[in-house]
C-alpha positions, -999 to 999 in steps of 0.1 A, spaced: -283 779 -555 -244 783 -537 -252 813 -516 -278 789 -500 -247 761 -496 -225 786 -481 -259 795 -457 -258 758 -446 -223 750 -439 -226 780 -416 -254 769 -399 -234 732 -397 -199 750 -380 -223 769 -354 -243 734 -344 -209 718 -340 -199 745 -319 -224 743 -301 -221 710 -294 -184 710 -285 -190 739 -258 -221 719 -244 -197 689 -236 -166 709 -230 -195 719 -203 -211 688 -189 -169 675 -191 -159 706 -163 -191 700 -140 -187 663 -131 -152 667 -129 -158 696 -102 -183 680 -88 -167 649 -84 -135 669 -76 -155 682 -43 -169 649 -33 -139 634 -32 -127 669 -6 -156 659 14 -150 620 15 -118 629 28 -123 656 53 -148 627 70 -123 604 67 -100 628 88 -126 635 110 -140 597 114 -95 596 120 -95 621 147 -126 610 168 -112 573 164 -76 589 184 -91 610 204 -116 580 221 -94 559 243 -98 523 237 -108 509 276 -103 478 271 -70 476 260 -62 499 285 -43 484 315 -57 486 347 -28 503 374 -28 483 399 -6 492 437 14 478 463 1 476 494 15 478 526 22 446 544 20 448 579 -18 467 569 -48 450 585 -63 441 551 -31 421 544 -29 401 577 -69 390 579 -54 370 545 -26 356 555 -44 346 587 -69 328 566 -45 308 549 -16 300 570 -45 272 593 -24 241 573 12 260 586 10 238 619 16 204 624 -18 201 641 -35 201 606 -19 164 606 -23 149 570 -36 183 559 2 202 568 15 225 543 -13 216 519 -17 247 500 23 242 492 16 203 486 13 216 446 20 239 416 -17 253 416 -46 245 437 -83 264 435 -114 253 452 -120 227 414 -92 210 423 -96 207 460 -108 174 472 -141 179 493 -127 167 527 -97 203 528 -127 222 518 -142 209 547 -116 217 567 -112 248 556 -146 258 569 -140 239 602 -106 264 609 -131 295 596 -157 292 626 -150 312 652 -140 284 681 -111 275 657 -85 295 678 -97 284 712 -96 247 703 -129 244 706 -134 247 738 -166 262 736 -175 234 712 -165 207 738 -190 186 757 -197 160 773 -207 125 760 -214 89 770 -199 64 752 -221 27 743 -201 12 775 -215 40 788 -184 62 798 -184 102 799 -158 116 778 -159 151 760 -161 158 726 -161 184 700 -193 190 682 -196 209 649 -231 214 632 -227 214 593 -242 248 590 -211 265 612 -188 245 593 -206 256 555 -207 290 566 -174 291 573 -168 270 540 -187 302 525 -167 329 548 -134 313 524 -147 308 491 -172 326 492 -212 325 491 -231 297 475 -199 273 475 -212 235 482 -193 203 492 -197 166 498 -201 162 535 -172 132 544 -150 118 576 -116 136 576 -83 120 568 -72 112 601 -107 105 618 -95 69 625 -60 76 642 -49 89 674 -32 125 667 -30 155 686 -44 178 663 -84 192 643 -78 170 614 -100 142 632 -133 157 626 -159 125 612 -195 132 600 -219 119 620 -249 121 594 -277 111 616 -275 144 637 -260 162 607 -225 173 624 -185 169 625 -169 151 657 -137 149 668 -124 141 695 -108 172 723 -71 184 707 -42 178 734 -9 180 718 20 170 745 47 171 729 72 196 723 81 216 704 61 205 675 72 215 638 56 242 621 55 262 590 68 294 591 61 321 559 69 359 547 50 378 530 73 395 508 45 412 479 13 431 483 -6 436 449 -43 451 447 -52 460 410 -93 462 401 -109 438 429 -79 414 429 -52 413 456 -21 389 456 -2 378 482 33 369 477 51 340 503 81 323 506 78 290 527 97 279 550 95 243 569 108 238 606 118 209 623 129 195 657 155 172 671 157 165 710 195 152 718 194 132 750 215 163 768 181 178 763 198 205 733 171 208 704 184 210 672 168 234 648 165 221 613 149 246 582 141 232 553 127 242 514 102 215 516 89 194 541 98 163 521 136 176 518 164 155 535 194 179 529 185 213 554 187 248 546 203 259 574 210 245 615 209 259 646 216 246 685 188 260 706 204 262 731 240 283 720 225 296 685 191 318 685 202 340 654 170 321 624 159 346 602 136 339 573 146 373 560 184 358 557 173 328 529 147 348 510 166 334 483 164 299 489 127 293 499 100 287 474 73 315 464 37 310 463 12 338 450 -23 340 466 -52 356 449 -86 365 462 -111 382 448 -133 409 458 -170 397 461 -203 420 459 -205 422 497 -170 440 493 -155 407 508 -122 393 495 -128 357 486 -98 327 479 -91 322 443 -63 303 436 -28 298 452 2 286 427 36 279 428 56 307 411 96 303 421 
């Protein structure tokens, strides 16, 4: 009997040892697998991080711009488009682009857009000589009159602001005044044309706005022109002497400089740039490879 009990105890001990061995083996395999998985995860994360770091974030990369030659054909053509209000012939629209701190298509009045369209027509540079016709008044008098079609002006508006722009036809501000400028056009709805008396300015010298491009910057499809603005006025003395005054704005009563034209012809806008206001004009390149006006803002 005693011998049988000893044999039974041995079996129990062997069974317990086997169970312990199995537990240890299973535990070791589990740790090995977990460790291996962790290493794989770390490796995958490292690869992903490296991939992200090696891929440039295009959305955050700034567009590098370049300074344009101020005397380049492109810059000079853009300047020519925006200086149409710099002559006294613009009447009530004289200095229009510099009359507010910010201006774009949506903030401009329809009559101003129409005037811009008029200035962009092919006849504008020669005071509409090719668009001047004889007309008969109700009292049978023959007069000269400038006639521009609505289509011509709409094309001019599109060439300045971009395709598919729309405005409401209306008379210009000076339509009822006897003024020697191109701000007197009135709309004739019966014939869909704009009409004006011929432009005839006998006074001399006429005030004007002198401008200077100080920076032309291009980035992406944008061009920015920064210009300085000076208002020039004259005073004719009894002795036929003429005094030239330079102002910062059209409404200023205190001038920046004063020049006697008989003895002093030293005016140069470059000498007073630090005393003048700065305006930035923005143009956007359209799909037709043409730059259109976007906005103008006072920057200093």
